N, C-alpha and C positions, 0 to 999 in steps of 0.2 A: 504494499500501499503506500503510494507517494506520502511524503513527508511535507508537501506544500499544497496550496490552495489554488485554484485559479477562478475567478466567477463565470459562472456558466452564462451562454448566450441570453437566456431567458431573463437573466438579473440587472445584465446591462441596458437590455433594451426597456426594461423596468424601471432603471432609473434614468431612463432619455437617451442613452447613447444608441448611435446609428452604426451599423456594421458595413465597413468601406473595405475594397480591394486591399490586400496588402501581400508580399513578396511570401514564396513557399515557408513553411515553419512559422508562419505569425498568423496572428487574427488581429485586427485593428477595428477599434470602434472611439467615435468622438460625438460628442454634444457641442451645443455653444453653451459659455459661459456669460456672465455679467459683462465681460470685458474683452472676451475672446473665446479659445478653443482649448478643449478638456478632449485630449484622448490617452486611451487605454490601450497598450499592444500586449496582448499574450504572444509567449512563444512555448515552440513546443517542449522544450526542456523545462519547464515548471516557472520560468521567472515571467515576470510582468514589467511593464515601463508604464509610469503615468507620466504626462506633458502637457504644459500649459503653457499656450501662446498668446501672446496680447500685442496687438500692431506686430504683425511679422516679429516680435522677439519672445524667444524660450523666456519664460517666468520661473518655470518648476520643472524640475527632472527626480524621478525618482527610478530606479531600479532594481531589482531583486526578488525576493520570494516572501509569501505570506502564508501562513498555516491554516489559517479558516476564515469563513466570511464574516466573522466577526472582528478579525484583524483587519481584513479589508475595508470594510464600514468605517475601524477607527483612521486606518489610514486616509481614507479619501476626507476623512473630519478634520484631520491634521493639516493637510493643505487646502480647506475650506471648501470643499468640493459637498457637492450634496450627497448624502447617501442613502437616500429614502426614496420610495417610487414617486417617481414622476407622475402629476397629476393629469388626467385625461386632456386632452388638446382637443 
């Protein structure tokens, strides 16, 4: 059993992320933020990357692994990204 967690497609979509094309061995999801774009990249080896771009400048970047959905939600909150299900639009 892997010692890492990657958020499933359904959860990321519920958080308001849209899936985009990505290179092999990656899955890429993005959503607009109040002032830019938030992106989650999932890698086949269990790592994930969080990127936030504001006015074409990289504001925040994290790369690593998380152990659970709870830890993923905490990580999102630490960088001031919403970690709740998006309201229906």
